[in-house]
N, C-alpha and C positions, 0 to 999 in steps of 0.2 A: 574359645581361646582368649578373645578380647575381654570378656567378663572375668575370666580366671586371672588375667594379667592385672586388671583393676582391683580385684579382691586381694591379690598378693601386695599390691601397692598400698591399699588401705591397711592391711596387716603390718606391713613394715613401718607405716606412719605411727600405728599404735604402739609397736614395740619401742620406737624412738621416744615417743611421749612418755611411756612408762619408765624407761631408763633414765630420762632427764629428771623425772620426779623422784627417782630413787625407790620405786615400788619393786623393782626386780633386783634382788641382791645376788642371786647365784642362778645357775642352771643353764640350759642351752640357749635361752633367749637373753642371757645377761650380756650387755655390750659395755666393756669397761671404758671405752672412749667416750661414751655418753654418760655413763653412771657416775663418772668422776665429778660432774658438775652438780650432783646432789650430795656430795660428801660433806662432812663437817667443815665449816668455814667456806664452802663453795657458793656460788650465786644462788643455786636452787636448794640450799640446805633447808629441809622441811622443818627442823627443830629450831635452829638459831637464825634462819634467814628471814628476809622481810616477806610478809604474806603476799603483798602485790607482786613481788618479783617471782615468787614460787608459782604464781598463776600463769606465768609467761608460757611454759610448755603446754598447759591446758588451752590456753587461748590460741596458740599456734596450731594445736590439734583441731580445735573448732573450726578455725579459718581453713585449714587444709581440708576437712570434712566438707565444708561448704563449697570449696573450689572443685573438689572431685565429684560432688553430687550435682551441683547446679550448673557447672560450666562444661565438665568433661563427660561424665556418665550420662548426664541428661540428654545430650546429643547422641551418644552412642546408643542408648536404649531406643531413642526414637528411630534411628536408622535401622537397628536390628528389627524392630517391630514392623516397620514398613517393608522390609525384605520378606517378612513372613507372609505378607499379602493376605490379610484377613478379609473375609467376606463382608462383615458389617463393622460399623463404627463402634459398636458395643465390645465386639471381640477384640478390636484394635486397642480400645481404651483399658479393657481387663488385662491384656498382655502387657501393656505398657505399666500398668499399676504394679503387677507382680514384679517386673524387672526393677522398677525404680525402688519399691519398698524393700525388696530383699537386699539390694545393694547398700541403700542407706541404713537399714537396720543392721546389717553387718558391720558397716562403718561406725555406727553410733554405739552399738552395744558390745563390740567384740572386746574392748578393753575392760568393761565390766564383767563379762563372762570369764575372761582370763583371770581376773583377780578373785572372783568368787569361787570358781571351780578348779583353777590350776594352783593358784596361790593359797586358796582356802582362808582368805583373811577379809572378814566382813567390814573391818574398820577401814581398810584400803578402798573397798567397794563404796563405803559411805563417802570418803573423802573425794573419790574420783566422780562419783555421781553428783555430789554437790557442785563440784567445780564445772563439770561438763554441762549440767542442767543450767546453772546460773549463767555460764558464759554463752550457752546457746540462746537463752531468753534475751539477754542483752543484744546478742547479735541479731536476733529477729527483730527487736524493736528499732535497732538502728537502720538495718537494711530495708525494713518494710514500711517505716514510718518516717524517720528523719531523712534518710536519703531520698525517697520519693518525693517528700514534701519540699526538699531544697530543689530538686529538679523541676517540680511544678512552678516554684516561684521564678526560677530562671526562664523556663519556657514562656510563662505568662508575660514576663517582663519583655522578652523578645517580641511576642505577638502584640503587646501593647505599642512597642516602638514601631513595628511594621504597620499597625493599624494607623497610628498617628501620621506616619509618613504617606500612607495611601490617602488618608483624609485630606492632607494638605495638597496632594497632587490632584485628586478627582473631586474634591469639595463635597463629598458625601457625608451624610450624618454618621453612618455606620458602615464602614467599608468591609469589615470582617465580622460575621455573625458568631454567636457563641457556640453554635454547632460546629462551625468550621474550626474554631479555636480548640474545642474539645477533641476533634478528630486527630489533632496531633499528639494526644496523650497515648501512653502505652495501653495495650490490651490487658484486661483483667485475666490473671491466670489463677483459677481455682484449684488446679491440681496441687500446686505446691501448698496451698493452705490446707488441704485435706492430708497431704503427706506429713506435714509438720505436726498437725494434731494427732495423727496416728502414732508417730515417733514419740510424741509427748506422752500418749497413753501407755506406751511401752516403758517409758522411764518410771512412771508412777505406779505401775502394777507388777512388772516383772522383777523389780528390786525393792518392793515395798518393805520387806523385812529389814533391809539395810538403811532405808531412809523414809520412815513413815511420814515425815512432814512434807514430803513431795507433793502429795495430794492437795494439802491446804495451800502451799505456794503456787501450785498450778491454778487453783481457783482464783486467787488474787491476780496472777498474771493473765489469766484469760479475760477477766474483767477489764483489765487494762487494754489488752489486745482487741477486745470488742470495739473499744472507742478508737483505737488506732486504725482498725480495719474499716470502721465507718468513715474516718478522715481519708483513708486511702481511696475508698470507693467513690467518695464525694469529689475529691480534688485531684488525686494522683493518677487515676486510670480512667478509661472509658467506661461508660455505664454498661454492665454486662447484660447481654440479651436474656430474657426469662426463658427458661426450658423446664417443661413439665415432665417430672420423673416420678415413679411410684416409690423408689427407694434409693439408697446410695450405692447399690451394686456391689462390686467386689470389696469395697472398703468395709462393708459389714462383715465379710468373711475373714478379712485381715484382722479386724478387731477381735472376733471370736477366737482366731487362732492365737493372738497374743494373750487373751484371757486364759486359754488352755495351757499355754507355755508358762504363764505367770504362776499357776498352781504348782507346777513341777520346780521351777526355779526357787521359789520362795520355801518350799518344803526342803529342798537340798541345802539352801543356806541356813535354814533353821536347824538341820540335823548335823551338817558336816562343816560349815564355814563360820560358825559362831558358837558362843557358849550358851545360847538360849535353851537348847535341849538339856544342858547340864543344870540349869536352874529349875527345869520342870521335873527332871528324873535324876537327882544326884546320886542315887543308889547305883546307877550304871557306870559311874565314873570313879576313878581312883583320885588320891590326893594331888597327883601330878597332872590332873585334867586330861587324862587319857582314859580310853574305854577299859572296863574290866574284861577279863577273859570270858568269853561267852556272851557278852552283852551286845555284840555286834548285830546278832540276828534279831534282837528286840528292836534295835534302832531301825534296821531295814524294815522290819515288819510294821513298826509304827509309821514310818514314812509311806509305805505302800498302802496301808489302811487309811491314812489320812488322805492321800492322793485319790484313792477310789472314792472315798466319801465326798470329797470336794467336787470332783469331776462328775460324780453321779448326781450331786445336788445341782450343778450348773446345767447338766442335761435335763433334769427334771424341770427346772425353772424355764428353760428354753421350750420344753414340751407343754407346760401348763400355761405360761404367759404367751398368749398369741400375739403376732404382730398387729392383727386387726381384731378388735373386739367382736364377740359372737353376735351381738345385736346389730352392729354396723355390717357384718358380713351377711346376715340374714336380709337386711335392707338392700344391700347391693345386689343380692341374688334376686330379690323380689323386683327391683328395677329392671334387671337384666331380663327376667321372664316376662315382665309387662311389655318391655320394648320388643321382645321376640314375638309375643302374641300379637302386638299391634302391626308388626311387619307382615306376619302371616296373614292376618285379617286384611291388610291393604292388598296383598297379592291376590288373595281370593276375590276381593271386590273388583279388582281390575280384570281378572280372569272372567268373572260372571259378566261384567260389561262388555268385554270383547266378544264373549259367546253370545250375548243378547243382540249385539250389533251385526254379528256374522249370520245369525239366524234370521234376523230382520232383512238382511240383504238378499238372502237366497229364497226366502218365502215368496210364493206366487202372489202377485197383486190381483185384487179383485177388479173386474171390468164393469 
């Protein structure tokens, strides 16, 4: 019930944002009290209005997503997962990952799915995707780099003042060590970094046909974020403890699921939400850009055939390209076999030594 309420709230925020931007012109989700602000001459007029002012609804939407995800649902998901009383920490983290990802994915992608598959307008999808993606990238840079850096400067300034005051009182050369000073920093939270990268992966894959440039922009942004994360790890948070793991766990399954969904979403936008199919098969369309009578079955057949081909190729790649190379797997198995044989030999040696001592102890002594 709590999750359903949060999803309904996220959907209502999405509808408000789309009505403010003028994307919804009619229908059951049209709200005239909000859509009037995007009318000609209104503040959010997308044609004659200021570009910066028109971004206000999107920026407010991104801020609302941040509040819902990081402040409200983050705590709710943790409490719900704790109530489930998982046996291991891995089960706890997997359940928390699914809850957090499903809610944030719904919150971030629902407006794009609405424009793509309800409005069937790929140009609106492109505008909304560019606005959401750009605003989210700027938000992440500000909240993860600029704001923590400012907090670090203020914290270190207070520590320096306290250290100088303690030095003057005790006369010590160094009253407060660097380790004690670093202990006041916030703990590094890698969960949110994983979640942000997974959400970004969904932006650039599930709607690639609407905005192909998103992948190139993500590459540039990730290069910048690498330096900002390095700055955050060295100055803004405590040093994270090293943990040895074999893989990224449930995150890999989430990425694979997004890749599978991306095949379906891009094919549906290619066939039904844009004029891309019309450019490839103009014989199936009339002069008024509508399907000719009897051409619908060919469109559906093409989409199904492409979907099966792409999904089959993905499954084939997953089958052929192993996570661990075959030579490395053989070496690992050889090491495990050698270790097992060494352990068996050690047990046999100990057993033979014990048997020899026991026989020596019970053997009759010569007089």
